[in-house]
C-alpha positions in Angstrom: -0.4 0.2 0.2 1.2 3.3 -1.1 2.2 5.6 2.0 0.2 9.0 1.7 2.3 11.9 2.1 0.9 15.4 3.1 2.7 18.6 3.7 2.4 22.5 3.3 3.8 24.2 0.2 4.3 28.1 -0.2 3.4 29.2 -3.7 6.0 32.2 -3.7 7.0 35.0 -6.0 7.4 38.7 -7.0 3.7 40.4 -7.8 1.9 39.2 -10.7 4.2 35.9 -11.7 0.4 34.4 -11.7 0.4 32.7 -7.9 -3.4 32.8 -7.5 -3.9 31.4 -10.7 -1.9 28.6 -10.1 -3.2 27.7 -6.7 -6.8 28.1 -8.3 -5.6 25.5 -10.9 -4.5 23.3 -8.5 -7.2 23.2 -6.3 -10.0 23.4 -9.2 -11.7 26.3 -7.3 -11.2 29.8 -7.3 -10.2 30.3 -3.5 -7.8 33.0 -4.1 -8.4 36.0 -6.2 -7.3 36.8 -9.5 -6.6 40.0 -11.1 -4.1 41.7 -13.9 -3.3 44.1 -11.4 -0.2 43.2 -9.3 -0.4 42.6 -5.6 -4.2 41.6 -5.7 -3.6 38.9 -3.2 -3.1 40.3 0.5 -4.1 37.5 2.9 -2.3 33.7 3.0 -5.0 31.6 1.3 -4.9 28.0 1.9 -6.0 25.6 -0.7 -6.2 21.7 -0.2 -5.5 19.1 -2.9 -5.9 15.5 -1.8 -5.0 12.6 -4.4 -5.1 8.9 -3.2 -1.4 9.0 -2.2 -1.1 12.4 -0.9 -2.3 15.8 0.1 -1.1 19.2 -0.6 -2.0 22.0 1.3 -0.8 25.3 -0.6 -0.7 28.4 0.7 -0.6 31.4 -1.5 1.2 34.6 -0.3 1.3 38.0 -1.1 4.1 39.2 -3.4 6.6 40.8 -1.2 6.6 44.3 -0.9 9.9 46.2 -0.9 8.4 49.9 -2.2 5.6 50.9 0.5 5.9 50.9 4.2 2.6 51.2 5.5 1.2 49.0 7.9 -1.0 47.1 5.5 2.4 46.1 3.5 4.4 45.5 7.2 1.5 42.8 7.5 1.6 41.5 4.2 5.4 40.8 4.3 5.2 39.6 7.8 2.7 36.9 6.3 5.3 36.0 3.6 7.9 35.6 6.0 6.0 33.3 8.7 4.3 31.4 6.0 8.0 30.4 4.8 9.2 29.3 7.8 6.3 27.1 8.6 6.1 24.8 5.4 7.7 21.7 3.9 8.1 22.7 0.4 8.4 25.8 -1.5 7.4 26.6 -4.8 9.1 29.6 -6.4 7.3 30.9 -9.1 8.8 33.1 -12.2 7.6 34.2 -15.2 8.4 32.4 -18.9 11.3 34.8 -20.5 11.5 37.1 -17.4 13.7 37.2 -14.0 14.8 40.6 -12.8 15.9 42.2 -9.8 12.1 41.7 -8.2 12.4 37.9 -8.7 16.0 37.8 -7.3 14.9 39.7 -4.2 12.4 37.1 -3.4 14.5 34.3 -3.9 17.1 35.8 -1.6 14.1 35.3 1.2 13.8 31.8 0.6 14.7 29.7 3.5 18.3 27.4 2.9 16.8 24.5 4.8 13.7 23.8 2.4 13.1 22.1 -0.6 12.6 24.7 -3.3 11.2 24.0 -6.7 11.2 26.6 -9.4 8.1 27.1 -11.3 8.5 28.3 -14.8 4.8 29.8 -15.4 3.0 31.4 -18.2 4.9 28.9 -20.8 2.1 29.4 -23.4 3.3 33.0 -24.2 6.6 31.1 -25.6 6.7 29.7 -29.0 9.8 27.6 -28.6 10.5 26.2 -25.4 14.3 26.0 -26.2 14.2 30.0 -25.3 13.6 29.0 -21.6 17.0 27.4 -21.4 19.1 30.7 -20.8 16.1 31.6 -18.2 17.1 28.1 -16.4 20.9 28.6 -16.5 20.6 32.1 -15.4 18.2 31.1 -12.3 19.5 27.8 -11.3 22.8 29.6 -11.2 22.0 31.6 -8.3 20.9 28.7 -5.8 20.2 24.7 -5.9 16.4 23.7 -6.7 15.0 20.6 -6.0 13.5 20.8 -9.4 12.6 23.0 -12.6 9.1 22.5 -13.7 7.2 24.9 -16.4 3.7 25.0 -16.4 0.8 27.2 -18.0 -1.5 27.6 -15.1 -3.8 29.8 -17.1 -3.9 26.7 -19.7 -3.5 24.0 -17.0 -0.4 22.4 -18.7 2.0 20.4 -16.8 0.1 20.6 -13.2 0.0 16.7 -13.0 3.9 17.0 -13.5 4.1 19.8 -10.9 2.2 17.8 -8.3 4.2 14.6 -8.7 7.5 16.2 -8.2 6.1 18.1 -5.1 5.0 14.8 -4.1 8.7 13.2 -3.8 9.4 16.2 -0.9 6.5 15.8 1.4 6.6 14.0 4.7 4.3 11.0 5.3 2.1 12.4 7.6 -1.4 11.0 6.8 -4.0 13.4 5.9 -4.1 17.1 7.9 -7.8 17.7 6.7 -10.7 15.7 5.6 -10.3 14.7 2.0 -13.4 16.9 0.4 -12.0 20.2 2.4 -10.8 22.9 -0.4 -10.0 25.3 2.0 -9.6 26.2 5.8 -10.8 30.0 5.1 -14.2 30.4 6.1 -17.2 31.3 3.3 -16.9 35.0 5.1 -13.3 35.5 4.1 -13.7 34.3 0.3 -17.5 36.3 0.5 -15.0 39.4 1.2 -12.4 38.4 -1.4 -14.9 37.4 -4.3 -16.1 41.1 -4.1 -12.1 42.8 -3.7 -11.6 40.7 -7.2 -14.4 42.2 -9.0 -13.9 45.8 -7.1 -10.1 45.6 -9.1 -11.0 43.6 -12.0 -13.8 45.8 -13.3 -12.3 49.0 -12.2 -9.0 48.6 -14.0 -6.9 51.2 -13.3 -8.8 53.9 -12.3 -9.1 52.5 -8.3 -5.8 53.0 -6.3 -5.3 50.1 -4.2 -6.5 51.9 -1.2 -9.6 49.7 -0.9 -10.5 46.7 0.8 -13.7 44.8 1.8 -15.2 44.7 5.1 -18.4 41.9 5.6 -20.4 43.5 8.4 -23.1 41.0 8.7 -22.9 37.0 7.2 -26.3 35.0 8.3 -27.1 31.7 6.7 -31.0 30.3 6.9 -31.2 27.1 5.5 -29.7 27.2 1.7 -29.7 31.0 1.6 -26.8 33.2 2.6 -27.4 37.0 3.6 -24.2 38.7 3.3 -23.4 42.6 3.9 -20.3 43.7 2.6 -18.6 47.2 3.1 -16.3 48.4 0.4 -13.7 50.7 2.5 -11.9 53.6 0.6 -9.5 56.1 1.4 -11.1 59.2 -0.2 -14.4 60.5 -1.4 -13.2 60.4 -4.9 -12.7 56.9 -4.6 -16.4 56.2 -3.5 -17.5 58.0 -6.6 -15.3 55.6 -8.8 -16.4 52.7 -7.2 -20.4 53.5 -7.3 -20.1 54.5 -10.6 -22.5 56.5 -13.0 -25.8 56.0 -11.8 -24.4 53.0 -9.3 -23.9 50.9 -12.2 -20.1 50.0 -11.2 -21.4 49.2 -7.9 -24.3 47.2 -8.9 -21.9 45.1 -11.5 -19.3 44.1 -8.7 -22.1 42.9 -6.2 -23.9 41.3 -9.2 -20.7 39.5 -10.4 -19.5 38.5 -7.2 -23.1 37.1 -5.7 -22.8 34.6 -8.8 -19.4 33.6 -7.8 -20.3 33.0 -4.3 -23.3 31.0 -5.5 -20.9 28.9 -7.5 -18.8 28.2 -4.8 -21.5 27.6 -1.9 -23.9 25.7 -3.5 -26.8 27.9 -2.9 -28.6 31.3 -3.3 -26.9 34.4 -2.0 -28.5 38.1 -1.1 -25.3 40.1 -1.4 -25.6 43.9 -0.4 -22.6 46.0 -0.9 -22.0 49.7 0.0 -19.1 52.0 -0.1 -17.5 53.8 2.8 -14.8 56.0 3.4 -12.4 55.5 6.1 -9.4 57.9 5.3 -5.9 56.4 6.5 -7.3 52.8 6.7 -4.0 51.1 5.6 -2.5 52.4 8.2 -5.0 51.7 11.0 -3.6 48.7 12.6 -6.6 47.9 14.5 -8.7 48.0 11.3 -6.4 45.6 9.6 -6.4 43.0 12.3 -10.2 43.2 12.3 -10.0 42.3 8.4 -7.4 39.4 9.1 -4.3 41.1 8.4 -2.0 39.6 11.2 
């Protein structure tokens, strides 16, 4: 009988290399929000993949912040550092055809005593795979990797290969979570993330990063969930952007977030969303803690 291996794996990389897309592809559900904008992920999000011979507990981390020093970014950086200290395996994700000083800065943070797998994402954008060889040579010269795996998270290519390679480095722990569990995050947390994803995805470059989502009330009556969410912004001008002409932007954010929630939660959702202004929220330690930033 094959032993069941299990353990924690951190997904780490500079912002916007596709970490959240990779996590969602591995798990098969959208549990980590995805946006074209960098630095969308702010929390550690755990996704669980159980196969007949292994259980992978993936932790998606925010991209490490080097430019800003407010309380929000300090909390994000603490999350990355703590995650790296607690995992069994690190997946260091880079983008095919690109490796710069930001990638190298993240690489230097990786623990020397953990197996690190180099994951080259977005390979679907590279016509000739041989073009990846100089990139591989450059990165592997900087440290020893347990393996190098090229993938396309967006297209789902070589994901099984990545799991097979990662399994070799997991301890023989048995199951850490029930085999039907996808994440250790609560529905309340996921609801806030879905609203926040739509906020950034639909408003594009109009809205600065000074926005977050707070679930003020979450009630469940049978198969119906009633969710009341406040989008917190820094200025009145940001509030106007989120609401949009005739309330159109806010209605679309709420509608698309509700549809995602209903798909994942498997039931009807009544979602009410509004906008409130709280100047300097990203430096408010008490508010950040209440929102789940440690």
